[in-house]
C-alpha positions as CSV (number, residue, x, y, z in Angstrom):
1,M,41.7,-6.1,4.0
2,A,38.4,-8.0,3.3
3,K,38.0,-11.4,1.9
4,T,34.8,-12.4,0.1
5,R,32.8,-15.5,1.0
6,T,30.0,-16.9,-1.1
7,S,26.9,-18.3,0.6
8,Y,23.3,-19.0,-0.4
9,R,20.3,-17.4,1.4
10,C,16.6,-18.4,1.2
11,S,14.4,-15.5,0.0
12,A,11.5,-16.9,2.0
13,C,12.9,-17.5,5.5
14,Q,16.5,-15.9,5.1
15,H,18.1,-19.2,6.1
16,T,21.8,-19.3,4.9
17,V,23.7,-22.4,3.8
18,A,27.3,-22.8,2.5
19,K,26.4,-24.7,-0.7
20,W,23.5,-24.3,-3.1
21,V,20.6,-26.6,-2.7
22,G,17.3,-26.8,-4.7
23,R,15.1,-26.8,-1.6
24,C,15.6,-24.8,1.5
25,P,16.3,-27.1,4.4
26,E,14.6,-24.8,6.9
27,C,11.2,-23.8,5.2
28,E,11.3,-26.5,2.4
29,T,10.6,-23.9,-0.3
30,W,11.8,-24.9,-3.8
31,G,14.0,-22.6,-5.9
32,S,14.4,-19.9,-3.2
33,M,18.2,-20.1,-2.6
34,D,20.0,-17.0,-3.9
35,E,23.7,-16.4,-4.0
36,V,25.0,-13.7,-1.6
37,T,28.5,-12.4,-1.1
38,L,29.7,-11.8,2.4
39,L,32.8,-9.9,3.6
40,A,35.0,-11.6,6.1
41,S,37.1,-9.0,7.9
42,V,40.8,-9.8,8.5
43,S,43.8,-7.8,9.6
44,S,46.6,-6.7,7.3
45,R,49.0,-8.7,9.4
46,P,49.1,-12.4,8.7
47,G,47.6,-14.5,11.5
48,A,46.1,-11.5,13.3
49,S,42.4,-11.7,14.3
50,A,39.9,-9.2,13.0
51,V,39.4,-6.0,14.9
52,R,35.6,-6.3,15.0
53,A,33.0,-8.5,13.3
54,G,31.9,-5.8,10.9
55,G,35.5,-4.9,9.8
56,A,37.2,-1.5,10.1
57,S,35.1,1.5,11.0
58,M,34.3,4.1,8.4
59,I,33.5,7.8,8.6
60,P,29.8,8.3,8.1
61,T,28.7,10.6,5.3
62,S,26.2,12.3,7.6
63,P,26.5,12.5,11.3
64,A,23.8,11.1,13.6
65,L,21.4,13.7,14.9
66,P,19.2,13.9,18.0
67,L,15.6,12.9,17.2
68,T,14.4,16.4,18.2
69,Q,16.5,17.9,15.4
70,V,15.3,15.6,12.6
71,S,12.8,17.4,10.3
72,S,9.4,15.8,9.8
73,T,8.2,18.1,7.1
74,S,9.6,15.8,4.3
75,S,7.3,13.0,5.5
76,I,4.0,14.8,5.2
77,A,1.5,13.0,3.0
78,R,0.4,14.7,-0.2
79,P,-3.2,13.9,-1.4
80,T,-3.5,12.0,-4.7
81,G,-6.9,13.5,-5.5
82,V,-8.6,10.1,-5.2
83,D,-10.3,10.3,-1.8
84,E,-10.9,6.6,-1.2
85,L,-7.2,5.8,-2.0
86,D,-6.0,8.6,0.3
87,R,-8.2,7.2,3.0
88,V,-6.3,3.9,2.9
89,L,-2.9,5.6,2.5
90,G,-3.4,7.7,5.5
91,G,-3.9,11.0,3.8
92,G,-2.0,10.6,0.6
93,I,1.4,9.6,-0.7
94,V,4.6,10.5,1.2
95,P,7.4,11.9,-1.0
96,G,10.1,9.3,-1.3
97,S,7.9,6.4,-0.4
98,V,7.3,3.1,-2.2
99,V,3.7,1.8,-2.5
100,L,3.0,-1.8,-3.7
101,L,-0.5,-2.3,-5.1
102,A,-1.2,-6.0,-5.6
103,G,-4.3,-7.6,-7.2
104,E,-5.6,-10.2,-9.6
105,P,-5.4,-9.6,-13.3
106,G,-8.3,-7.6,-14.7
107,V,-9.5,-6.3,-11.3
108,G,-8.8,-2.7,-12.3
109,K,-5.3,-1.8,-11.0
110,S,-4.2,0.0,-14.2
111,T,-7.5,1.9,-14.4
112,L,-7.1,3.1,-10.9
113,L,-3.5,4.2,-11.3
114,L,-4.3,6.1,-14.5
115,E,-6.8,8.1,-12.5
116,V,-4.2,8.6,-9.8
117,V,-1.5,10.0,-12.2
118,K,-4.1,12.2,-13.8
119,Q,-5.3,13.7,-10.5
120,W,-1.7,14.0,-9.4
121,A,-0.7,16.0,-12.5
122,E,-3.7,18.3,-12.0
123,R,-2.6,19.3,-8.5
124,S,0.0,21.9,-9.5
125,P,2.3,22.7,-12.5
126,Q,5.3,21.3,-10.6
127,D,3.8,17.9,-10.3
128,I,4.7,15.5,-13.2
129,A,3.7,11.8,-13.3
130,L,5.5,9.1,-15.2
131,Y,3.6,5.9,-16.0
132,V,5.8,3.0,-17.0
133,T,4.1,0.0,-18.5
134,G,5.7,-3.3,-19.3
135,E,2.6,-5.3,-20.0
136,E,0.9,-3.1,-22.7
137,S,1.9,-0.9,-25.5
138,A,1.7,2.8,-25.3
139,G,-1.3,2.8,-27.7
140,Q,-3.3,0.4,-25.5
141,V,-2.7,2.6,-22.5
142,R,-3.7,5.7,-24.4
143,L,-7.0,4.1,-25.5
144,R,-7.8,3.3,-21.9
145,A,-6.9,6.8,-20.8
146,D,-9.2,8.3,-23.5
147,R,-12.1,6.0,-22.3
148,T,-11.6,6.9,-18.7
149,G,-10.8,10.6,-19.2
150,A,-7.3,10.2,-17.7
151,V,-5.4,12.2,-20.4
152,H,-3.2,15.1,-19.2
153,E,-0.3,16.9,-20.6
154,R,1.9,16.4,-17.5
155,V,1.3,12.6,-17.5
156,F,4.2,11.0,-19.4
157,L,4.0,7.4,-20.7
158,A,6.8,5.0,-21.3
159,A,6.4,1.4,-22.6
160,E,9.6,-0.1,-21.3
161,N,10.7,-3.2,-19.3
162,D,14.4,-2.5,-18.9
163,L,15.4,-1.0,-15.6
164,A,18.3,1.1,-16.9
165,T,16.0,2.6,-19.5
166,I,13.4,3.4,-16.9
167,F,16.1,5.3,-14.9
168,G,16.9,7.2,-18.0
169,H,13.3,8.3,-18.4
170,V,13.2,9.4,-14.8
171,D,16.3,11.6,-15.4
172,Q,14.8,13.2,-18.5
173,V,11.2,13.7,-17.2
174,A,12.1,14.5,-13.5
175,P,8.7,13.3,-12.2
176,T,7.4,13.6,-8.7
177,L,5.4,10.3,-9.0
178,V,6.4,7.1,-10.9
179,V,4.1,4.2,-11.5
180,V,5.6,0.9,-12.6
181,D,3.1,-1.5,-14.1
182,S,4.1,-4.2,-13.2
183,V,7.2,-5.1,-11.2
184,Q,7.1,-8.7,-12.4
185,T,7.5,-7.6,-16.1
186,M,10.7,-5.5,-15.5
187,Q,14.2,-6.7,-16.1
188,A,17.6,-5.7,-14.8
189,S,20.2,-6.7,-17.4
190,D,23.0,-6.9,-14.9
191,V,21.2,-9.3,-12.7
192,D,20.9,-13.1,-13.3
193,G,17.5,-14.8,-13.4
194,V,14.4,-14.9,-15.6
195,I,11.9,-12.0,-15.8
196,G,9.5,-12.2,-12.9
197,G,11.8,-14.5,-10.9
198,V,12.7,-14.1,-7.3
199,T,16.2,-12.6,-8.0
200,Q,15.0,-10.2,-10.7
201,V,11.9,-8.9,-8.7
202,R,13.9,-8.3,-5.6
203,A,16.7,-6.5,-7.4
204,I,14.3,-4.3,-9.3
205,T,12.4,-3.4,-6.1
206,S,15.6,-2.6,-4.3
207,A,16.7,-0.3,-7.1
208,L,13.4,1.5,-7.3
209,T,13.4,1.9,-3.5
210,S,16.8,3.4,-3.6
211,L,15.6,5.8,-6.3
212,A,12.7,6.9,-4.2
213,K,14.7,7.4,-1.0
214,G,17.5,9.2,-2.8
215,S,15.5,11.6,-5.0
216,G,12.3,12.0,-3.0
217,T,10.2,10.7,-5.9
218,A,7.2,8.7,-4.9
219,V,7.0,5.3,-6.5
220,I,3.9,3.0,-7.0
221,L,4.6,-0.6,-8.0
222,V,2.0,-2.9,-9.4
223,G,2.3,-6.5,-8.3
224,H,0.6,-9.7,-9.3
225,V,-0.8,-12.2,-6.8
226,T,-0.7,-16.0,-6.5
227,K,-3.6,-18.4,-6.5
228,D,-3.7,-18.0,-2.7
229,G,-4.0,-14.2,-2.9
230,A,-0.5,-13.4,-1.7
231,V,1.8,-11.1,-3.5
232,A,3.8,-13.0,-6.1
233,G,7.5,-13.1,-5.7
234,P,9.7,-13.3,-2.5
235,R,8.2,-12.4,0.9
236,S,11.1,-9.9,1.3
237,L,9.4,-7.8,-1.4
238,E,6.8,-6.6,1.1
239,H,9.5,-5.7,3.6
240,L,11.3,-3.5,1.0
241,V,8.4,-1.2,0.4
242,D,6.7,1.3,2.7
243,V,3.0,0.5,2.0
244,V,1.3,-2.7,0.8
245,L,-2.2,-2.5,-0.6
246,H,-4.4,-5.3,-1.9
247,F,-6.9,-4.5,-4.6
248,E,-9.8,-7.0,-4.4
249,G,-13.1,-7.5,-6.3
250,D,-15.4,-10.0,-7.7
251,K,-15.5,-10.4,-11.5
252,H,-19.3,-10.6,-11.4
253,S,-19.6,-7.3,-9.4
254,T,-18.6,-3.7,-10.0
255,L,-17.5,-3.2,-6.4
256,R,-13.8,-3.0,-5.8
257,M,-12.0,-2.8,-2.4
258,V,-8.5,-1.5,-1.6
259,R,-7.3,-2.9,1.7
260,G,-4.2,-1.7,3.6
261,V,-1.9,-4.6,4.6
262,K,1.1,-2.6,5.7
263,N,1.5,1.2,6.1
264,R,4.5,2.9,7.7
265,F,2.8,6.3,7.6
266,G,-0.7,5.5,9.0
267,A,-3.2,2.9,10.0
268,A,-3.0,-0.5,8.2
269,D,-6.7,-1.5,8.7
270,E,-8.4,1.1,6.4
271,V,-10.5,0.1,3.4
272,G,-11.3,2.1,0.3
273,C,-14.4,1.3,-1.8
274,F,-14.6,1.8,-5.6
275,E,-17.1,1.1,-8.3
276,L,-15.8,0.0,-11.7
277,R,-17.9,1.5,-14.5
278,E,-17.5,1.8,-18.3
279,G,-16.2,5.4,-17.9
280,G,-13.5,4.4,-15.4
281,I,-13.3,3.8,-11.7
282,H,-15.0,6.0,-9.1
283,G,-14.8,6.2,-5.3
284,V,-17.8,5.2,-3.2
285,S,-17.8,7.3,-0.1
286,D,-21.0,5.6,1.3
287,P,-20.9,1.9,0.2
288,S,-23.5,0.6,2.6
289,G,-26.3,1.1,0.1
290,L,-24.6,-1.3,-2.3
291,F,-25.2,-4.3,0.0
292,L,-28.8,-3.6,0.8
293,H,-31.9,-4.4,-1.3
294,H,-34.2,-1.5,-0.9
295,R,-37.8,-2.6,-0.6
296,A,-41.0,-1.2,0.9
297,D,-41.4,-4.0,3.5
298,S,-39.2,-6.8,4.7
299,V,-39.7,-10.3,3.4
300,P,-39.3,-13.7,5.1
301,G,-35.7,-15.0,5.3
302,T,-33.9,-11.6,5.3
303,A,-32.0,-9.8,8.1
304,V,-29.7,-6.8,8.1
305,T,-26.5,-6.6,10.1
306,V,-23.6,-4.1,10.4
307,T,-20.1,-5.4,9.7
308,M,-16.8,-3.6,10.3
309,D,-14.3,-3.6,7.4
310,G,-11.3,-2.0,8.9
311,K,-12.6,1.1,10.6
312,R,-15.6,1.5,8.2
313,A,-19.0,0.3,9.2
314,L,-20.9,-1.4,6.4
315,L,-24.5,-2.6,6.4
316,A,-25.0,-6.1,4.9
317,E,-28.2,-8.0,4.2
318,V,-28.2,-11.7,4.9
319,Q,-30.7,-13.9,3.1
320,A,-31.8,-17.4,3.8
321,L,-34.2,-19.9,2.0
322,V,-35.5,-23.0,3.7
323,A,-37.2,-25.5,1.4
324,P,-38.5,-29.1,1.8
325,S,-36.1,-31.8,0.6
326,H,-36.7,-35.2,-0.9
327,M,-33.1,-36.3,-0.7
328,P,-31.6,-38.4,2.2
329,T,-29.1,-35.6,2.8
330,P,-30.6,-32.1,2.4
331,R,-28.5,-29.7,0.5
332,R,-26.7,-26.8,2.2
333,A,-25.5,-24.0,-0.1
334,V,-23.6,-20.9,1.1
335,S,-22.4,-17.8,-0.8
336,G,-20.5,-14.9,0.8
337,L,-20.5,-16.5,4.2
338,D,-18.3,-18.9,6.1
339,A,-19.7,-22.4,5.4
340,A,-18.5,-23.8,8.7
341,R,-20.2,-21.1,10.7
342,V,-23.4,-21.5,8.8
343,S,-23.4,-25.2,9.6
344,M,-22.8,-24.4,13.3
345,I,-25.7,-21.9,13.3
346,L,-28.1,-24.4,11.8
347,A,-27.1,-26.9,14.5
348,V,-27.7,-24.4,17.2
349,L,-31.1,-23.4,15.8
350,E,-32.2,-27.1,15.7
351,R,-30.8,-28.1,19.1
352,R,-31.4,-25.0,21.2
353,C,-34.3,-23.3,19.6
354,G,-36.4,-26.2,18.2
355,V,-36.2,-25.1,14.5
356,Q,-36.5,-28.3,12.4
357,L,-33.9,-28.2,9.6
358,S,-32.7,-31.7,9.4
359,S,-35.1,-32.6,6.6
360,R,-35.0,-29.3,4.8
361,E,-32.6,-27.7,2.3
362,V,-31.0,-24.4,3.5
363,Y,-29.6,-21.7,1.3
364,A,-27.7,-18.8,2.8
365,A,-26.1,-15.8,1.0
366,T,-25.2,-12.2,1.2
367,I,-26.2,-9.8,-1.6
368,G,-24.2,-7.2,-3.5
369,G,-21.1,-9.4,-3.8
370,M,-20.1,-8.9,-0.1
371,R,-18.0,-11.6,1.6
372,T,-17.9,-11.6,5.3
373,T,-16.6,-14.0,8.0
374,E,-17.1,-11.7,11.0
375,P,-18.8,-13.4,13.9
376,V,-21.2,-10.5,14.2
377,V,-23.2,-11.9,11.3
378,D,-24.1,-15.1,13.4
379,L,-27.3,-13.7,15.0
380,A,-28.5,-12.1,11.7
381,L,-28.0,-15.4,10.0
382,A,-29.9,-17.3,12.7
383,L,-32.9,-14.9,12.6
384,A,-32.9,-15.0,8.8
385,V,-33.0,-18.9,8.8
386,A,-35.7,-18.9,11.5
387,S,-37.7,-16.3,9.6
388,A,-37.5,-18.4,6.4
389,A,-38.5,-21.6,8.3
390,R,-41.5,-19.8,9.9
391,D,-42.3,-17.9,6.7
392,T,-42.5,-14.8,8.9
393,A,-40.6,-11.6,8.1
394,L,-38.6,-9.7,10.7
395,P,-39.9,-6.2,11.6
396,P,-38.9,-3.5,8.9
397,G,-36.1,-1.2,9.9
398,M,-34.4,-3.6,12.2
399,V,-30.7,-4.5,12.4
400,V,-29.3,-7.5,14.2
401,L,-25.9,-7.8,15.8
402,G,-24.3,-10.6,17.8
403,E,-22.0,-13.6,17.9
404,V,-23.7,-17.0,18.6
405,G,-22.0,-19.7,20.7
406,L,-22.7,-23.4,20.7
407,A,-24.8,-23.1,23.9
408,G,-27.1,-20.8,22.1
409,E,-25.8,-17.7,23.9
410,V,-25.4,-14.3,22.2
411,R,-21.9,-13.0,22.8
412,R,-20.8,-9.4,22.9
413,V,-19.2,-7.8,19.8
414,V,-16.9,-4.9,19.5
415,G,-18.0,-1.5,18.3
416,V,-21.7,-1.8,19.0
417,D,-22.2,2.0,19.4
418,R,-20.5,2.7,16.1
419,R,-22.5,0.1,14.3
420,L,-25.8,1.3,15.7
421,A,-24.9,4.9,14.8
422,E,-24.3,3.9,11.2
423,A,-27.6,2.0,11.1
424,A,-29.5,4.9,12.6
425,R,-27.9,7.2,10.0
426,L,-29.4,5.1,7.2
427,G,-32.9,5.2,8.7
428,F,-33.1,2.0,10.8
429,T,-35.3,2.4,13.9
430,S,-34.8,-0.8,15.9
431,A,-31.9,-3.2,16.7
432,I,-31.3,-6.5,18.5
433,V,-27.9,-6.6,20.2
434,P,-26.1,-8.7,22.9
435,S,-26.7,-7.8,26.5
436,D,-23.6,-6.3,27.9
437,H,-23.1,-7.1,31.6
438,R,-19.6,-5.7,31.7
439,R,-20.4,-2.1,31.2
440,G,-20.6,-1.5,35.0
441,V,-23.3,1.2,34.6
442,K,-26.9,1.1,35.7
443,D,-28.2,2.6,32.4
444,D,-27.2,0.2,29.6
445,T,-29.0,2.3,27.1
446,A,-26.3,5.0,27.3
447,G,-24.8,5.6,23.8
448,D,-27.8,4.3,21.9
449,P,-28.8,6.5,18.9
450,P,-31.7,8.8,19.5
451,G,-35.0,7.4,18.2
452,M,-33.7,3.9,17.9
453,R,-35.3,1.1,20.0
454,V,-32.6,-1.3,21.1
455,V,-33.4,-4.7,22.5
456,R,-30.7,-6.5,24.4
457,V,-30.8,-10.3,24.5
458,T,-28.7,-13.1,26.1
459,D,-29.5,-16.0,23.8
460,V,-30.8,-16.9,20.4
461,A,-34.2,-18.0,21.7
462,G,-34.7,-14.5,23.3
463,A,-33.7,-12.8,20.1
464,M,-36.3,-14.8,18.2
465,Q,-38.9,-14.1,20.7
466,G,-38.2,-10.3,20.7
467,A,-38.1,-10.1,16.9
468,F,-41.2,-12.1,16.1
469,E,-43.3,-10.8,19.0
470,R,-42.7,-7.3,17.9
471,R,-43.6,-8.3,14.3
472,R,-47.0,-9.5,15.6
473,K,-47.6,-6.3,17.5
């Protein structure tokens, strides 16, 4: 026999209490306590203790197998046809997997997934895609599909928000890929709670995950994000799915980034680049050119560096402007960079290198909508500010890499060889990098790209001297 016992569990931290409370006593989250039913195992004889904590044993439906006998062919990724998305997914979508794509409203999630279902249906006559929308009407989705060229006869569309009805569409269409846009707009009639609430979202995600695992149908869920950029809903939502992707982009830029946050089938640090145009969304296989301003000669106040976004090397241009100020407190304006690190670099330049900035206004920014907080940008920012203060441009075709410390030293950064190889591929001929004393080899130029002159420095003053002296020559 089994006796039920009701408890309340927090969806954020999984803390369990006997009575319902409005605020979790462990993590202090409001409205996160959900009712759960537990089974307390007892013996059929009165007064006897339970045989084991989990109750009586049951015969498993399928026996446990040695790991060597488990087939791995069912977990092979199938390409979606969108190369940049396949790059982040680790080669494609695995049958029976659940992918959560989260992003802000209007960033282009629906446009991207319409392209995915169209490419998926074009792969073979056996592949059928079902697009379920709960936010728009079928006519609105068809208009977007006409505009982006995502219309295909094996792409089925359903404007539904009831979970049972969605399961009925899946039974009729028998798709190999299901897109649910979005999970916060779906409703399970047999589950209490409002649409988009914690209980509803978790129940719907669990049901769709069971559908994917049981039938082998791949499922892509669209999720909203909060003001902090996290996935809306319970934290357990990310644990229920196999892959979590974040779709990011600036409203004032056409560039869009898909970042892997969690991936059970591949690396979770890959990044896919897209460009949103009037005719749809297109993958950008070589996005470095989007963050550079191509000009015949360099101008004062600019420096180029190489950042790593996941495993992808991206060239970024840092710009600085130094102007006289008539205010008691000169202005400091920053865009695309970490304001705290910019203030630190300005203090290092003034204290360690003699660059007078206390009575000047300083503006620092990246171009192309790039946002970076990687420490490798420190040295490029320092040389850009020094170049603007001296009104002297850095040598053309130069990249600058290095982290700057408070003592003015230039510290080593990871992936120097890969960064230099990307810069050399795009035509850069010289570089300033940190001096690496830990290589343990006599020839520290080993691994430098052919034809590139690499200057290794130990501090910011040496980097300024090497850059501006070469400019004078």
